[in-house]
C-alpha positions as CSV (number, residue, x, y, z in Angstrom):
1,M,26.2,-7.7,32.2
2,A,25.6,-6.9,28.5
3,S,25.3,-3.2,27.7
4,P,23.7,-1.5,24.8
5,I,25.8,-0.9,21.7
6,W,26.0,2.8,22.1
7,S,27.3,2.9,25.7
8,Y,30.2,1.6,27.7
9,Q,30.0,0.8,31.4
10,I,33.0,1.5,33.5
11,K,33.5,0.2,37.0
12,L,35.1,2.8,39.1
13,K,37.9,1.7,41.5
14,H,38.7,5.1,42.8
15,K,37.5,5.3,46.4
16,K,36.3,8.9,46.3
17,L,34.0,8.4,43.3
18,K,32.9,5.0,44.7
19,S,31.9,6.6,47.9
20,D,29.9,9.4,46.0
21,L,27.9,6.8,44.1
22,S,25.8,4.2,45.9
23,Q,26.8,0.5,45.8
24,R,24.1,-0.2,43.2
25,Q,25.2,2.3,40.5
26,K,27.8,2.4,37.8
27,L,29.0,5.3,35.7
28,V,28.0,5.0,32.0
29,F,29.4,7.0,29.1
30,N,27.0,7.6,26.3
31,R,28.8,8.0,22.9
32,K,25.9,10.0,21.3
33,S,25.6,12.6,24.0
34,T,29.2,12.3,25.4
35,K,27.8,12.6,28.9
36,W,28.3,10.5,32.0
37,S,25.2,9.1,33.7
38,K,24.4,6.9,36.6
39,T,22.6,3.6,36.0
40,P,21.7,0.8,38.5
41,S,24.4,-1.9,38.5
42,D,22.3,-4.9,39.3
43,S,19.4,-4.5,36.9
44,F,20.3,-7.9,35.4
45,G,21.7,-9.3,38.6
46,A,20.6,-12.1,40.8
47,K,18.2,-9.9,42.8
48,N,16.0,-9.6,39.7
49,S,15.6,-13.3,39.0
50,K,12.0,-12.8,37.7
51,L,13.2,-10.4,35.1
52,K,15.5,-13.0,33.3
53,P,12.6,-15.3,32.2
54,R,10.6,-12.4,31.0
55,L,13.5,-11.0,29.0
56,L,14.2,-14.5,27.6
57,F,10.5,-14.8,26.6
58,A,10.5,-11.4,25.0
59,F,13.6,-12.2,23.1
60,L,12.2,-15.5,21.8
61,F,8.9,-13.8,20.9
62,L,10.7,-11.2,18.9
63,V,12.8,-13.8,17.1
64,L,9.7,-15.9,16.2
65,V,7.7,-12.9,15.1
66,T,10.4,-11.3,13.0
67,T,11.5,-14.5,11.2
68,N,8.9,-13.9,8.4
69,I,10.0,-10.3,8.0
70,R,12.1,-9.9,4.9
71,A,14.4,-7.0,4.0
72,T,12.9,-4.9,1.2
73,D,14.4,-2.1,-0.7
74,L,12.7,1.2,-1.4
75,A,11.7,0.2,-5.0
76,Q,9.9,-2.9,-3.6
77,V,8.0,-0.8,-1.1
78,Y,7.0,1.7,-3.8
79,S,5.9,-1.2,-6.1
80,D,3.8,-2.7,-3.3
81,A,2.2,0.6,-2.4
82,K,1.4,1.2,-6.1
83,A,-0.2,-2.2,-6.4
84,G,-2.3,-1.9,-3.2
85,D,-3.4,1.7,-3.2
86,P,-7.1,2.1,-4.0
87,V,-6.7,5.6,-5.5
88,V,-4.0,4.4,-7.9
89,G,-6.1,1.3,-8.7
90,A,-9.1,3.5,-9.5
91,S,-7.0,5.8,-11.7
92,R,-5.5,2.7,-13.5
93,A,-9.0,1.3,-14.2
94,N,-10.1,4.7,-15.5
95,F,-7.0,4.9,-17.7
96,Q,-7.8,1.4,-19.1
97,A,-11.4,2.3,-19.8
98,I,-10.4,5.5,-21.6
99,R,-7.8,3.7,-23.6
100,E,-10.5,1.5,-25.1
101,N,-12.0,4.5,-26.8
102,V,-9.2,4.5,-29.3
103,P,-10.0,1.1,-30.9
104,Q,-13.7,2.0,-30.9
105,A,-13.0,5.3,-32.7
106,R,-10.7,3.6,-35.2
107,S,-13.4,1.0,-35.9
108,R,-15.7,3.8,-37.3
109,I,-13.0,4.6,-39.9
110,L,-12.3,1.1,-41.0
111,P,-14.4,-0.7,-43.6
112,S,-17.3,-2.9,-42.5
113,I,-18.0,-6.2,-44.2
114,N,-21.3,-8.0,-43.7
115,A,-22.1,-11.4,-45.2
116,G,-25.1,-13.7,-44.9
117,A,-26.5,-16.9,-46.2
118,S,-29.9,-18.5,-45.9
119,T,-31.6,-21.7,-46.9
120,Q,-35.2,-22.7,-46.5
121,K,-36.7,-26.2,-47.1
122,S,-40.4,-26.4,-47.8
123,E,-42.7,-29.4,-47.9
124,I,-46.3,-29.2,-49.1
125,D,-48.6,-32.2,-48.5
126,F,-52.2,-32.6,-49.6
127,P,-53.6,-35.3,-47.4
128,G,-56.7,-37.0,-48.7
129,A,-56.9,-34.7,-51.8
130,I,-57.6,-36.4,-55.2
131,D,-56.6,-34.9,-58.5
132,S,-59.8,-33.9,-60.3
133,N,-58.2,-32.3,-63.3
134,P,-59.1,-34.4,-66.4
135,F,-56.0,-33.2,-68.3
136,S,-53.6,-34.2,-65.5
137,P,-51.7,-37.4,-65.8
138,N,-52.7,-38.2,-62.2
139,F,-56.4,-37.8,-62.7
140,G,-58.3,-39.7,-60.1
141,N,-55.2,-40.4,-58.0
142,P,-54.2,-38.7,-54.7
143,I,-52.2,-35.5,-55.2
144,P,-48.5,-36.1,-54.4
145,G,-46.7,-33.7,-52.0
146,E,-44.0,-31.3,-53.1
147,N,-40.6,-30.6,-51.7
148,F,-38.3,-27.8,-52.6
149,N,-35.4,-25.7,-51.2
150,E,-34.8,-22.0,-51.4
151,N,-31.2,-20.8,-51.0
152,G,-29.8,-17.3,-50.8
153,W,-26.7,-15.4,-49.9
154,N,-25.5,-11.8,-49.7
155,A,-22.3,-9.9,-49.0
156,Q,-21.9,-6.2,-48.3
157,L,-18.8,-4.0,-48.0
158,R,-19.1,-0.5,-46.7
159,Q,-16.3,2.1,-46.5
160,S,-16.9,5.8,-46.0
161,I,-14.6,7.9,-48.2
162,I,-14.6,11.0,-46.0
163,D,-16.0,11.0,-42.5
164,V,-14.6,14.1,-40.7
165,S,-16.4,13.4,-37.5
166,S,-14.9,9.9,-37.2
167,W,-11.3,11.3,-37.7
168,A,-12.0,14.0,-35.1
169,S,-13.3,11.4,-32.7
170,L,-10.1,9.3,-33.2
171,R,-7.9,12.3,-32.5
172,S,-10.0,13.3,-29.5
173,S,-9.9,9.8,-28.0
174,R,-6.1,9.7,-28.4
175,S,-5.8,13.0,-26.5
176,L,-8.1,11.7,-23.8
177,V,-5.8,8.7,-23.4
178,K,-2.7,10.9,-23.0
179,A,-4.6,13.0,-20.4
180,A,-5.6,9.9,-18.4
181,E,-2.0,8.6,-18.6
182,Y,-0.7,11.9,-17.2
183,E,-3.3,11.8,-14.4
184,L,-2.3,8.2,-13.6
185,R,1.4,9.1,-13.4
186,Q,0.6,12.1,-11.2
187,I,-1.3,10.0,-8.7
188,E,1.5,7.4,-8.7
189,Q,4.0,10.3,-8.0
190,E,1.9,11.4,-5.1
191,L,2.6,8.0,-3.4
192,M,6.2,9.1,-3.0
């Protein structure tokens, strides 16, 4: 009979103790509590033949279920909790949204360049019109159509020399990012 790791079973041969205990009990010494206790002797014996297949089935079930369980350390558990916690995820998304304020505030300080180009092609036709100007070289002939192109381009560079509100907005957005980062770290610490 296999016994648990933490206990030893001792069969008593002394007649007086054997007579005090029933035939179906053994004396067990528990190392944790350092006490002697009585346990049934044939709990795994031939009389309980229905128990053996059940224990075998339970053992196989546990082995099959626990084969996919892997040992993880505390850092891995914390990392998984951080990745899957909805409160931390919401705080992380809030931090990333606030962090985008810094490039937007910086863009108000940087110069802006605008450029453009355009072209326009025009065709003018005079169907069925005859030149009636006597001084024209085409007098009496149909008036020919005209084609021409119009092209244009422009470029514009703007830079504000002093814009105090833009600089204040940049400093404010940097402070908001630090506050959001501290809030995110605090929420991550609450997971521990």
